[in-house]
GUDRENMAR-647862 format. One line per 10 residues: number of its first residue (from 0); their letters; for each residue x, y, z of N, C-alpha, C. Coordinates in nm, 2 decimals. Atoms other than C-alpha are relative to their C-alpha. Example, Ala and Ser with C-alpha at 12.3 -4.5 7.8 and 13.67 -1.06 7.14 Angstrom:
2
0 = AS = 0.09:-0.12:0.00:1.23:-0.45:0.78:0.09:0.12:0.00  -0.09:-0.11:0.00:1.37:-0.11:0.71:-0.08:0.11:0.08
REM end
This chain:
268
0 = MKDKQIIDIH = 0.06:0.12:0.12:-0.87:8.91:6.28:0.10:-0.11:-0.05  -0.11:0.08:0.03:-0.54:8.75:6.20:-0.02:-0.16:0.07  0.01:0.12:-0.06:-0.62:8.48:6.47:-0.14:-0.07:-0.02  0.12:0.08:0.03:-0.95:8.37:6.30:0.00:-0.02:-0.12  0.01:0.04:0.13:-1.03:8.21:6.00:-0.08:0.12:-0.09  0.06:-0.11:0.07:-1.12:8.42:5.72:0.00:-0.04:-0.17  0.00:0.01:0.14:-1.24:8.38:5.34:-0.02:0.11:-0.08  -0.01:-0.14:0.10:-1.18:8.62:5.06:-0.10:-0.08:-0.11  0.10:0.05:0.11:-1.51:8.60:4.86:0.04:0.05:-0.15  0.02:-0.08:0.10:-1.40:8.82:4.59:0.15:0.06:-0.03
10 = HHIHQTNWNS = -0.12:-0.05:0.02:-1.03:8.82:4.44:0.02:-0.03:-0.17  0.00:-0.02:0.13:-0.97:8.90:4.08:0.17:-0.06:-0.05  -0.15:0.00:0.04:-0.65:8.77:3.90:0.03:0.01:-0.15  -0.03:0.00:0.14:-0.48:8.81:3.55:0.13:-0.06:-0.03  -0.14:0.01:0.06:-0.20:8.69:3.37:0.01:0.05:-0.16  -0.01:-0.04:0.13:-0.08:8.88:3.06:-0.01:-0.08:-0.14  0.03:0.11:0.11:-0.09:8.56:2.85:-0.15:-0.04:-0.01  0.17:0.02:0.02:-0.49:8.58:2.90:-0.05:0.11:-0.09  0.07:-0.09:0.09:-0.50:8.89:2.70:-0.07:-0.03:-0.13  0.06:0.00:0.13:-0.71:8.90:2.39:0.11:0.05:-0.12
20 = SKIDGSDYIV = -0.07:-0.05:0.11:-0.56:8.92:2.05:-0.04:0.12:-0.03  0.07:-0.11:0.01:-0.76:9.20:2.02:0.04:0.13:0.09  -0.09:-0.11:-0.09:-0.56:9.41:2.28:0.00:0.12:-0.04  0.00:-0.14:0.04:-0.61:9.78:2.21:0.09:0.12:0.08  -0.06:-0.09:-0.11:-0.37:9.92:2.48:-0.06:0.09:0.06  0.05:-0.10:-0.08:-0.62:10.10:2.63:0.00:0.03:0.13  -0.01:-0.04:-0.18:-0.64:10.28:2.99:-0.02:-0.12:0.08  0.01:0.10:-0.08:-0.84:9.99:3.09:0.09:-0.12:0.02  -0.06:0.10:-0.01:-0.61:9.71:3.02:0.14:0.05:0.06  -0.10:-0.05:-0.07:-0.30:9.92:3.12:-0.04:0.02:0.18
30 = RHCGVNHDGR = 0.02:-0.04:-0.18:-0.45:10.00:3.48:-0.03:-0.14:0.08  0.08:0.13:-0.06:-0.66:9.63:3.52:0.08:-0.14:-0.04  -0.04:0.15:0.05:-0.50:9.37:3.28:0.16:0.02:-0.06  -0.12:-0.06:0.09:-0.16:9.53:3.16:0.12:-0.11:0.09  -0.09:0.06:-0.09:0.04:9.33:3.45:-0.08:-0.14:0.08  0.04:0.12:-0.08:0.00:8.98:3.63:-0.03:0.03:0.12  0.04:0.02:-0.14:-0.18:8.95:3.93:-0.04:-0.16:0.00  0.06:0.13:0.01:-0.18:8.56:3.95:0.01:-0.07:0.14  0.02:0.08:-0.13:-0.19:8.26:4.20:0.11:0.03:0.10  -0.10:-0.05:-0.09:0.15:8.37:4.35:0.00:0.13:0.09
40 = DVLSNMNIAG = 0.03:-0.14:-0.10:0.05:8.73:4.45:-0.12:-0.04:0.10  0.08:0.06:-0.09:-0.27:8.55:4.59:0.04:-0.05:0.11  -0.04:0.05:-0.13:-0.11:8.34:4.79:0.10:0.07:0.11  -0.09:-0.10:-0.13:0.13:8.59:4.94:-0.10:0.08:0.07  0.07:-0.08:-0.07:-0.12:8.80:5.02:-0.10:-0.07:0.11  0.07:0.09:-0.10:-0.34:8.54:5.18:0.10:-0.03:0.14  -0.08:0.05:-0.11:-0.03:8.43:5.40:0.05:0.14:0.08  -0.02:-0.12:-0.08:0.03:8.80:5.50:-0.09:0.05:0.09  0.11:-0.03:-0.08:-0.32:8.86:5.59:-0.06:-0.13:0.08  0.07:0.11:-0.11:-0.40:8.51:5.76:-0.14:-0.04:-0.06
50 = ISHSVIFPIP = 0.14:0.05:0.07:-0.67:8.43:5.50:0.01:-0.14:-0.02  -0.01:0.13:0.02:-0.75:8.08:5.48:-0.04:-0.05:-0.13  0.05:0.06:0.14:-0.93:8.03:5.14:-0.01:0.15:-0.09  0.04:-0.12:0.07:-0.97:8.30:4.85:-0.09:-0.06:-0.14  0.07:0.05:0.11:-1.23:8.27:4.58:0.05:0.10:-0.11  -0.09:-0.08:0.12:-1.03:8.39:4.22:-0.08:-0.04:-0.11  0.05:0.02:0.15:-1.17:8.44:3.88:0.05:0.10:-0.05  -0.09:-0.09:0.08:-1.04:8.61:3.59:-0.07:0.18:0.00  0.02:-0.17:0.03:-1.08:9.03:3.52:-0.11:-0.02:-0.12  0.10:0.00:0.11:-1.41:9.02:3.32:-0.02:0.12:-0.10
60 = ASGHVNINKA = -0.02:-0.14:0.11:-1.27:9.29:3.06:-0.04:-0.07:-0.12  0.08:0.07:0.13:-1.49:9.18:2.77:0.05:0.06:-0.11  -0.08:-0.09:0.13:-1.30:9.24:2.44:0.16:0.00:0.02  -0.14:0.00:-0.02:-0.98:9.26:2.61:0.07:-0.12:0.08  -0.07:0.11:-0.05:-0.93:8.92:2.78:-0.06:-0.13:-0.06  0.04:0.11:0.04:-0.95:8.60:2.63:-0.06:-0.10:0.12  0.08:0.06:-0.12:-1.23:8.46:2.89:0.04:-0.16:0.00  -0.02:0.15:-0.01:-1.19:8.09:2.77:0.11:-0.03:0.04  -0.16:0.03:-0.05:-0.80:8.11:2.83:0.00:0.01:0.15  0.01:-0.05:-0.14:-0.88:8.30:3.17:-0.04:-0.10:0.08
70 = NEGVISLAKN = 0.06:0.12:-0.07:-1.11:8.04:3.30:0.06:-0.12:0.00  -0.09:0.11:0.00:-0.91:7.76:3.21:0.14:0.00:0.09  -0.11:-0.03:-0.08:-0.60:7.94:3.37:-0.04:0.02:0.15  0.04:-0.02:-0.14:-0.79:8.00:3.69:-0.03:-0.13:0.05  0.00:0.19:-0.05:-0.89:7.61:3.73:0.12:-0.06:-0.01  -0.12:0.08:-0.01:-0.56:7.51:3.65:0.08:0.06:0.14  -0.08:-0.04:-0.13:-0.40:7.75:3.94:-0.08:-0.07:0.12  0.08:0.01:-0.09:-0.68:7.64:4.16:0.04:-0.17:0.03  -0.03:0.16:0.00:-0.60:7.24:4.10:0.14:0.00:0.08  -0.12:0.04:-0.03:-0.26:7.30:4.21:0.05:0.07:0.15
80 = NPNLIPFTII = -0.03:-0.07:-0.11:-0.32:7.53:4.51:-0.16:-0.03:0.09  0.14:0.02:-0.07:-0.64:7.38:4.75:-0.05:0.12:0.04  0.06:-0.10:-0.07:-0.69:7.70:4.90:-0.05:0.12:-0.05  0.04:-0.09:0.10:-0.76:7.88:4.61:-0.14:-0.07:-0.07  0.12:0.04:0.03:-1.14:7.85:4.50:-0.04:0.05:-0.15  -0.01:-0.05:0.13:-1.18:7.87:4.11:-0.18:0.01:-0.01  0.15:-0.04:0.05:-1.52:8.09:4.00:0.07:0.00:-0.16  -0.01:-0.06:0.11:-1.51:8.12:3.65:-0.12:0.11:-0.07  0.10:-0.10:0.07:-1.68:8.39:3.42:-0.09:-0.05:-0.09  0.13:0.09:0.06:-2.03:8.29:3.33:0.00:0.00:-0.16
90 = DDKPKYWIGA = 0.02:-0.02:0.13:-2.12:8.20:2.98:-0.10:-0.10:-0.01  0.12:0.09:0.04:-2.34:7.96:2.79:0.05:-0.16:0.03  -0.09:0.12:-0.02:-2.12:7.65:2.89:0.00:-0.06:0.13  -0.06:0.06:-0.14:-2.15:7.59:3.26:0.02:-0.13:0.05  -0.01:0.11:-0.02:-2.17:7.26:3.28:0.16:-0.03:-0.05  -0.15:0.04:0.03:-1.82:7.22:3.11:0.08:0.07:0.10  -0.08:-0.06:-0.09:-1.68:7.46:3.36:-0.02:-0.07:0.13  0.01:0.07:-0.14:-1.83:7.27:3.65:0.07:-0.14:-0.01  -0.06:0.12:0.00:-1.69:6.95:3.52:0.16:0.02:-0.01  -0.14:-0.06:0.00:-1.35:7.13:3.48:0.05:0.01:0.15
100 = GARGFKEHDY = -0.06:-0.03:-0.17:-1.36:7.20:3.88:-0.07:0.15:0.02  0.05:-0.12:-0.03:-1.55:7.54:3.86:-0.09:-0.01:0.13  0.08:0.00:-0.13:-1.69:7.61:4.24:-0.13:0.10:0.00  0.13:-0.11:0.01:-1.92:7.93:4.11:0.03:0.05:-0.11  0.00:-0.09:0.11:-1.95:8.16:3.86:-0.01:0.17:0.03  0.00:-0.16:0.00:-1.89:8.56:3.82:-0.06:0.04:-0.09  0.08:-0.04:0.12:-2.12:8.77:3.62:0.03:0.16:0.00  -0.01:-0.14:0.03:-2.02:9.13:3.53:-0.09:0.07:-0.08  0.10:-0.09:0.08:-2.23:9.41:3.39:0.09:-0.01:-0.14  -0.03:-0.02:0.13:-1.99:9.43:3.11:-0.03:-0.11:-0.13
110 = LQKVYRGKDG = 0.04:0.11:0.05:-2.11:9.09:2.99:-0.15:0.00:-0.04  0.14:0.01:0.03:-2.47:9.17:2.99:-0.05:0.08:-0.12  0.04:-0.04:0.13:-2.51:9.38:2.67:-0.11:0.06:0.01  0.11:-0.04:-0.04:-2.75:9.58:2.81:-0.09:0.08:-0.11  0.08:-0.10:0.13:-3.02:9.72:2.54:-0.10:0.05:0.03  0.12:-0.06:-0.04:-3.32:9.91:2.52:-0.10:-0.02:-0.10  0.09:0.05:0.08:-3.65:9.83:2.39:-0.03:0.16:-0.05  0.06:-0.09:0.05:-3.87:10.08:2.19:-0.03:0.13:0.07  0.04:-0.10:-0.07:-3.96:10.30:2.46:0.13:0.06:0.08  -0.13:0.00:-0.03:-3.60:10.34:2.57:0.05:0.00:0.11
120 = KPCFYQGFKK = -0.05:0.05:-0.12:-3.60:10.16:2.88:0.07:-0.12:0.00  -0.08:0.11:0.00:-3.35:9.89:2.98:-0.06:-0.12:-0.01  0.05:0.13:-0.01:-3.45:9.54:2.87:0.09:-0.09:0.07  -0.07:0.09:-0.10:-3.35:9.26:3.10:0.07:-0.10:-0.13  -0.10:0.09:0.09:-3.04:9.07:2.94:-0.04:-0.15:0.02  0.05:0.09:-0.02:-3.16:8.72:2.87:0.13:-0.12:-0.03  -0.12:0.09:0.04:-2.82:8.56:2.76:0.05:-0.10:0.10  -0.03:0.10:-0.10:-2.76:8.35:3.06:-0.10:-0.09:0.09  0.11:0.05:-0.08:-3.08:8.26:3.15:0.02:-0.17:0.01  0.01:0.16:-0.02:-3.02:7.86:3.09:0.12:-0.02:0.09
130 = SYEVLEKYGL = -0.11:0.01:-0.11:-2.68:7.90:3.27:-0.08:0.01:0.17  0.03:-0.02:-0.15:-2.86:8.03:3.58:-0.09:-0.10:0.03  0.06:0.10:-0.05:-3.08:7.72:3.57:0.07:-0.12:0.05  -0.12:0.10:-0.05:-2.78:7.49:3.57:0.06:0.03:0.12  -0.04:-0.02:-0.13:-2.66:7.68:3.87:-0.08:-0.05:0.11  0.08:0.01:-0.10:-2.97:7.67:4.06:-0.01:-0.15:0.04  0.02:0.14:0.01:-2.99:7.29:3.95:0.12:-0.06:0.10  -0.12:0.07:-0.08:-2.60:7.20:4.12:-0.01:0.07:0.13  0.00:-0.08:-0.11:-2.66:7.45:4.39:0.13:0.10:0.00  -0.12:-0.07:0.03:-2.37:7.67:4.28:-0.03:0.16:0.02
140 = PLILHGGENR = 0.04:-0.12:-0.04:-2.34:8.03:4.38:0.07:0.08:-0.15  -0.04:-0.09:0.10:-2.31:8.34:4.11:0.02:0.14:0.10  -0.03:-0.13:-0.04:-2.12:8.65:4.21:-0.03:0.09:-0.12  0.04:-0.07:0.08:-2.31:8.90:4.03:0.02:0.16:0.01  -0.02:-0.17:0.01:-2.20:9.27:3.95:-0.14:0.06:-0.07  0.14:-0.02:0.05:-2.55:9.40:3.91:-0.02:0.08:-0.13  0.02:-0.08:0.13:-2.53:9.65:3.63:-0.13:0.06:0.00  0.12:-0.08:0.04:-2.80:9.87:3.49:-0.13:-0.06:0.06  0.12:0.05:-0.05:-3.14:9.83:3.66:-0.01:-0.13:0.08  -0.01:0.11:-0.05:-3.03:9.57:3.85:-0.11:-0.06:0.10
150 = VDRIKKDIMK = 0.10:0.04:-0.08:-3.31:9.54:4.11:-0.11:-0.05:-0.08  0.10:0.06:0.07:-3.56:9.51:3.88:0.05:-0.14:-0.07  -0.10:0.11:0.07:-3.32:9.26:3.67:-0.03:-0.14:0.09  -0.02:0.13:-0.09:-3.30:9.02:3.98:-0.15:-0.02:0.07  0.12:0.02:-0.07:-3.66:9.07:4.12:-0.11:-0.06:-0.07  0.11:0.03:0.09:-3.87:9.03:3.80:0.03:-0.08:-0.11  -0.07:0.08:0.12:-3.64:8.84:3.59:0.08:-0.12:0.05  -0.05:0.12:-0.05:-3.39:8.62:3.76:-0.05:-0.08:0.11  0.07:0.06:-0.11:-3.56:8.52:4.07:-0.10:-0.04:-0.04  0.15:0.06:0.06:-3.89:8.48:3.90:0.06:-0.12:-0.05
160 = DTPNLLIILA = 0.00:0.12:0.07:-3.77:8.21:3.69:0.10:-0.12:0.07  -0.08:0.09:-0.08:-3.49:8.08:3.92:0.01:0.04:0.15  0.00:-0.05:-0.12:-3.60:8.15:4.26:0.10:-0.06:0.11  -0.09:0.09:-0.14:-3.36:7.90:4.46:0.18:0.03:-0.08  -0.13:-0.01:0.07:-3.04:8.04:4.23:0.06:0.09:0.13  -0.09:-0.05:-0.13:-2.78:8.15:4.50:0.08:0.12:-0.05  -0.05:-0.12:0.03:-2.67:8.50:4.45:0.08:0.09:0.09  -0.09:-0.11:-0.07:-2.37:8.72:4.60:0.00:0.11:-0.08  0.01:-0.13:0.05:-2.46:9.07:4.51:0.14:0.06:0.00  -0.14:-0.05:0.00:-2.10:9.22:4.44:0.00:0.15:0.04
170 = HLGADFPENN = -0.03:-0.12:-0.06:-2.01:9.54:4.63:-0.15:0.08:0.06  0.16:-0.07:-0.02:-2.37:9.56:4.76:-0.08:0.07:-0.06  0.09:-0.02:0.10:-2.52:9.62:4.47:0.04:0.15:-0.05  -0.05:-0.11:0.02:-2.34:9.95:4.47:0.03:0.09:-0.16  -0.06:-0.05:0.11:-2.29:10.20:4.18:0.14:0.07:0.05  -0.10:-0.09:-0.05:-1.98:10.39:4.20:0.03:0.13:-0.13  0.02:-0.12:0.13:-2.06:10.72:3.97:0.13:0.09:0.02  -0.09:-0.10:0.01:-1.80:10.95:3.84:0.01:0.11:0.08  0.04:-0.15:-0.04:-1.98:11.26:3.94:0.02:-0.03:0.14  0.00:0.03:-0.14:-1.94:11.12:4.32:0.15:-0.07:0.03
180 = NFKPRLGQVK = -0.14:0.03:-0.01:-1.56:11.07:4.28:0.03:-0.17:0.01  0.01:0.16:0.04:-1.63:10.69:4.18:-0.01:-0.06:0.15  0.04:0.04:-0.12:-1.76:10.65:4.55:-0.15:-0.04:0.02  0.14:0.05:0.01:-2.09:10.47:4.62:-0.09:0.09:0.10  0.08:-0.11:-0.06:-2.39:10.68:4.75:-0.09:-0.10:0.08  0.07:0.07:-0.13:-2.55:10.56:5.10:-0.17:-0.02:-0.07  0.13:0.02:0.04:-2.91:10.63:4.93:-0.04:-0.10:-0.10  0.05:0.12:0.11:-2.88:10.39:4.63:0.04:-0.15:0.06  -0.03:0.15:-0.04:-2.72:10.12:4.83:-0.11:-0.04:0.10  0.11:0.03:-0.12:-3.01:10.14:5.11:-0.14:-0.05:-0.12
190 = ETLTALKEYS = 0.11:0.05:0.08:-3.26:10.13:4.81:0.02:-0.13:-0.04  -0.03:0.16:0.06:-3.08:9.80:4.67:-0.01:-0.08:0.10  0.01:0.12:-0.10:-3.06:9.60:4.99:-0.13:0.00:0.05  0.14:0.01:-0.05:-3.40:9.71:5.10:-0.09:-0.06:-0.08  0.12:0.07:0.10:-3.58:9.58:4.77:0.06:-0.13:0.00  -0.05:0.12:0.03:-3.38:9.28:4.79:0.02:-0.09:0.14  -0.03:0.09:-0.13:-3.35:9.16:5.15:-0.10:-0.10:0.02  0.11:0.11:-0.02:-3.68:8.95:5.14:0.05:-0.13:-0.06  -0.03:0.11:0.06:-3.47:8.68:4.94:0.12:-0.05:0.07  -0.11:0.07:-0.09:-3.28:8.44:5.15:0.10:-0.05:-0.07
200 = TIFFDISAIE = -0.09:0.08:0.05:-3.08:8.30:4.90:0.09:0.12:-0.09  -0.08:-0.11:0.03:-2.92:8.67:4.82:0.11:0.02:0.10  -0.08:-0.05:-0.08:-2.61:8.76:5.00:0.08:0.13:-0.05  0.01:-0.13:0.03:-2.43:9.07:4.97:0.15:0.04:0.03  -0.14:0.02:-0.06:-2.05:9.08:4.97:0.04:0.19:-0.01  -0.05:-0.11:-0.05:-1.89:9.41:5.09:0.14:0.04:-0.07  -0.14:-0.03:0.05:-1.58:9.43:4.87:-0.01:0.13:-0.07  -0.03:-0.16:0.08:-1.46:9.79:4.75:-0.09:0.09:0.08  0.06:-0.09:-0.11:-1.69:9.95:5.04:0.05:0.05:0.11  -0.11:-0.08:-0.06:-1.47:10.16:5.23:-0.05:0.09:0.11
210 = DMEILKMAID = 0.11:-0.13:-0.11:-1.77:10.40:5.40:-0.06:-0.07:0.10  0.06:0.08:-0.11:-1.81:10.27:5.74:-0.19:0.04:0.04  0.11:-0.03:0.00:-2.16:10.45:5.74:-0.10:-0.08:-0.10  0.10:0.08:0.06:-2.29:10.23:5.46:0.03:-0.13:0.05  -0.01:0.14:-0.05:-2.16:9.92:5.60:-0.10:-0.01:0.11  0.09:0.03:-0.09:-2.34:10.01:5.91:-0.15:0.02:-0.03  0.14:-0.01:0.05:-2.64:10.08:5.74:-0.07:-0.13:-0.07  0.03:0.11:0.08:-2.61:9.76:5.53:-0.01:-0.09:0.11  0.03:0.08:-0.10:-2.59:9.56:5.88:-0.15:0.03:0.06  0.11:-0.03:-0.05:-2.91:9.73:5.98:-0.10:-0.06:-0.08
220 = IVGSRLIWGS = 0.09:0.04:0.08:-3.08:9.61:5.69:-0.01:-0.15:-0.04  -0.01:0.18:0.03:-2.97:9.25:5.61:0.08:-0.07:0.11  -0.08:0.07:-0.11:-2.78:9.18:5.94:0.10:-0.03:-0.05  -0.14:0.02:0.02:-2.48:8.96:5.90:-0.01:-0.08:-0.12  0.00:0.09:0.13:-2.59:8.82:5.54:0.11:0.08:-0.08  -0.08:-0.06:0.07:-2.30:9.03:5.43:0.11:-0.10:0.01  -0.13:0.06:0.01:-1.97:8.86:5.32:0.12:0.08:-0.05  -0.11:-0.10:0.00:-1.63:9.00:5.32:0.09:-0.04:-0.14  -0.08:0.04:0.11:-1.42:9.02:4.98:0.09:0.12:0.01  -0.12:-0.10:0.03:-1.10:9.21:4.91:0.00:0.08:-0.11
230 = DAPFIKNPFC = 0.01:-0.08:0.12:-1.17:9.32:4.56:0.17:0.01:-0.08  -0.15:-0.02:0.06:-0.78:9.26:4.51:0.00:-0.03:-0.13  -0.11:-0.10:-0.05:-0.58:9.38:4.32:-0.05:0.15:0.00  0.04:-0.11:0.05:-0.80:9.68:4.26:0.00:0.13:0.15  0.02:-0.08:-0.11:-0.83:9.84:4.62:0.15:0.00:0.08  -0.17:-0.04:-0.02:-0.52:10.02:4.76:0.03:-0.09:0.15  -0.02:0.09:-0.13:-0.53:9.85:5.15:-0.10:-0.11:0.02  0.12:0.12:-0.02:-0.77:9.53:5.08:0.01:-0.06:0.15  0.01:0.11:-0.12:-0.65:9.35:5.41:0.02:0.08:0.11  0.00:-0.08:-0.14:-0.65:9.63:5.66:-0.16:-0.02:0.04
240 = FNKYKELDLS = 0.11:0.07:-0.09:-0.92:9.45:5.90:-0.03:0.11:0.13  0.01:-0.08:-0.13:-0.87:9.72:6.18:-0.12:0.12:-0.02  0.09:-0.09:0.01:-1.11:9.94:6.03:-0.15:-0.04:0.02  0.13:0.05:-0.02:-1.39:9.71:6.06:-0.02:-0.01:0.16  0.03:0.02:-0.14:-1.37:9.73:6.43:-0.11:0.14:0.02  0.10:-0.14:-0.02:-1.58:10.08:6.39:-0.14:-0.09:0.01  0.13:0.06:0.01:-1.86:9.84:6.31:-0.09:-0.07:0.15  0.04:0.07:-0.14:-1.89:9.71:6.68:-0.07:-0.11:-0.03  0.09:0.15:0.01:-2.00:9.35:6.57:0.00:-0.11:0.11  -0.01:0.11:-0.07:-2.07:9.07:6.77:0.07:-0.10:-0.06
250 = EEDWENIFFR = -0.11:0.12:0.04:-1.85:8.77:6.77:-0.07:-0.08:-0.12  0.09:0.09:0.08:-2.14:8.59:6.59:0.02:0.03:-0.14  0.01:-0.06:0.14:-2.16:8.85:6.32:0.14:0.01:-0.07  -0.12:0.01:0.07:-1.80:8.87:6.27:0.05:-0.11:-0.08  -0.04:0.11:0.07:-1.77:8.52:6.21:-0.10:0.00:-0.15  0.07:0.01:0.11:-2.06:8.53:5.98:0.02:0.05:-0.14  -0.05:-0.08:0.14:-1.93:8.79:5.74:0.13:-0.05:-0.02  -0.13:0.00:0.04:-1.56:8.70:5.74:0.03:-0.15:-0.03  -0.01:0.16:0.01:-1.62:8.32:5.75:-0.09:-0.09:-0.02  0.09:0.12:0.01:-1.93:8.12:5.80:-0.09:0.03:-0.13
260 = NAAKILGA = 0.07:-0.05:0.12:-2.14:8.28:5.52:0.05:-0.04:-0.12  -0.09:0.07:0.12:-1.87:8.21:5.26:0.03:-0.17:0.00  -0.01:0.14:-0.01:-1.81:7.86:5.40:-0.10:-0.08:-0.04  0.12:0.07:0.02:-2.16:7.77:5.39:-0.05:0.01:-0.16  0.05:-0.02:0.15:-2.22:7.89:5.04:0.12:-0.09:-0.12  -0.08:0.08:0.05:-1.89:7.72:4.95:0.00:-0.14:-0.02  -0.04:0.14:-0.06:-1.93:7.39:5.10:0.11:-0.04:0.08  -0.16:0.05:-0.07:-1.63:7.42:5.28:-0.03:-0.04:0.16
REM end
């Protein structure tokens, strides 16, 4: 793989000076936000792994990270490093971030503030509806960490109102349940991909998916509409490409998954 062009669509970064003033020293912060993983780390990883470009965005730890400061930091890092592509955490002022240099946005279910109606069922979060309209207008992608009730939310709410919104569904839309040792279940991923494969503007990133059976199943359902991402720094060996040889992909599928799909979406 090192002799081929590779784009990493999913790379988190953090600097400790982005921590919120309300930081509580929780285990989440210690594990995910307590240390720097900044532009230098990303560039070092890229050099070692032979990656041409990396999409970078802050860790969306609501309440633990100052999102404004982190978004600004990501854009600043990318301005000095043309091989870093800045995505900002979505909020209610996407035009501001686009003007500042954002090339896309990341939404995590931490930000969706899922609530329930009187019947106890989860209600669709409406907080970013206007932002979706802006992204659709500008043709910019949204990396979406699905969250609760993701299929219905995407089909009946997001795509209904913004049918041309370009979505990259993170982690194949997988859950990582504690009662399954924080590993995705093939059945749940299959249901998600089957339900969403009809939308040509939805792509599926394979970051954090290490189960080859799930990846083979994903290819059977959505073909090469997959996009590789490292999910660094959370995955132990994010740049081990040899394992993907098990997928027995054609040359064209390799190019689509590891380079062409991302390049097209990013306008590279």
